C-alpha positions as CSV (number, residue, x, y, z in Angstrom):
1,M,0.0,0.0,0.0
2,P,1.5,3.3,-0.9
3,A,1.9,5.9,1.9
4,D,-0.8,8.0,0.2
5,Q,-3.3,5.4,0.9
6,L,-2.8,5.5,4.6
7,T,-5.0,8.5,5.4
8,D,-6.3,7.9,8.8
9,P,-4.4,10.4,11.3
10,E,-4.2,7.7,14.0
11,D,-2.5,5.4,11.7
12,L,-0.1,8.0,10.6
13,K,0.5,8.6,14.4
14,L,1.5,4.9,14.6
15,V,4.1,5.5,11.9
16,T,5.6,8.5,13.7
17,L,5.9,7.0,16.9
18,A,7.3,3.7,15.4
19,R,9.7,5.9,13.5
20,S,10.9,8.0,16.5
21,T,11.5,5.0,18.6
22,R,13.6,3.2,16.2
23,A,15.6,6.5,15.7
24,R,15.8,7.2,19.4
25,T,17.2,3.6,20.1
26,R,18.9,2.9,16.9
27,A,17.3,-0.5,16.6
28,P,16.8,-2.4,13.5
29,E,13.1,-2.2,14.0
30,G,10.6,0.2,15.6
31,A,6.8,-0.6,16.2
32,C,3.6,0.8,17.6
33,V,0.4,-0.4,18.3
34,R,-3.0,1.0,19.1
35,D,-5.4,-0.7,21.5
36,Q,-9.2,-0.7,21.7
37,D,-9.3,2.6,23.8
38,G,-7.0,4.3,21.2
39,R,-4.0,4.2,23.5
40,T,-0.7,3.8,21.8
41,Y,2.4,1.8,22.7
42,A,5.7,1.9,21.0
43,G,8.6,-0.4,21.3
44,A,11.9,-1.3,19.5
45,T,13.9,-4.3,18.9
46,V,15.6,-5.9,22.1
47,A,18.9,-7.8,21.3
48,L,20.5,-8.7,24.4
49,P,22.6,-11.8,25.0
50,T,19.9,-13.6,26.9
51,L,16.7,-11.7,25.6
52,R,15.7,-11.2,22.0
53,L,12.4,-9.6,21.2
54,S,10.9,-7.8,18.0
55,A,9.8,-4.4,18.2
56,V,6.1,-5.7,17.8
57,Q,6.6,-8.2,20.7
58,V,7.8,-5.2,22.9
59,A,5.0,-2.9,21.9
60,V,2.3,-5.7,22.4
61,A,3.9,-6.7,25.6
62,M,3.5,-3.0,26.8
63,A,-0.2,-3.0,25.8
64,V,-0.8,-6.1,27.6
65,T,0.9,-4.8,30.9
66,S,-1.2,-1.6,30.6
67,G,-4.7,-3.7,30.4
68,A,-5.1,-3.6,26.7
69,R,-7.7,-6.3,25.7
70,S,-7.2,-6.0,21.8
71,L,-5.4,-4.0,19.3
72,E,-6.9,-1.9,16.4
73,A,-3.8,-1.5,14.5
74,V,-0.1,-2.1,14.2
75,V,2.8,-0.4,12.5
76,V,6.3,-2.4,12.2
77,L,9.1,-0.1,10.6
78,G,12.5,-1.2,9.5
79,D,14.5,-2.6,6.7
80,V,12.5,-5.7,6.3
81,A,10.8,-7.2,3.1
82,A,7.7,-8.6,5.1
83,V,6.1,-8.8,8.5
84,A,7.7,-11.7,10.4
85,E,5.0,-14.5,11.2
86,A,6.0,-14.2,14.9
87,D,5.0,-10.7,14.9
88,L,1.6,-11.8,13.3
89,S,1.2,-14.4,15.7
90,V,1.7,-12.2,18.8
91,V,-1.0,-9.9,17.4
92,R,-3.3,-12.6,16.8
93,D,-2.7,-14.0,20.3
94,L,-4.1,-10.7,21.7
95,S,-6.8,-9.7,19.4
96,G,-7.4,-12.5,16.8
97,A,-7.4,-12.5,13.2
98,G,-8.2,-9.5,11.0
99,V,-6.0,-6.6,12.8
100,P,-4.4,-4.3,10.1
101,V,-0.5,-4.5,10.2
102,H,1.4,-2.1,8.3
103,L,4.9,-2.4,7.2
104,A,6.9,0.7,6.7
105,A,10.3,1.4,5.4
106,G,12.8,3.2,7.5
107,D,11.7,6.7,6.1
108,G,8.2,6.0,7.3
109,T,6.8,5.2,3.8
110,V,4.4,2.4,4.2
111,V,5.3,-0.3,1.6
112,A,2.9,-3.1,2.5
113,S,-0.3,-3.8,4.6
114,V,-1.3,-7.3,5.9
115,E,-3.9,-8.7,8.3
116,S,-3.2,-10.6,11.4
């Protein structure tokens, strides 16, 4: 999906937050999720010797620990060709199938959209 087709201001906010989180942490990926109440949670890749989490996994964990019961949308941002199956799985674990997951390049341009 070209970026000009992502017009919902709330979805564009997810792109901005994912991009700023990635830049701040210098991580390979940034992600942001929006829960059923419109609250947003941003995360970045964690790559420690004994802990490895994707940016989406971090953002979903933050949402869950804040009481989120489901997600409305997800953005994952980085230099990847596709959304990882593990990321889609964690979104489905919380929200079931059908949540829009937008993949954005490092500059924030949305390059693809799939559903969990």
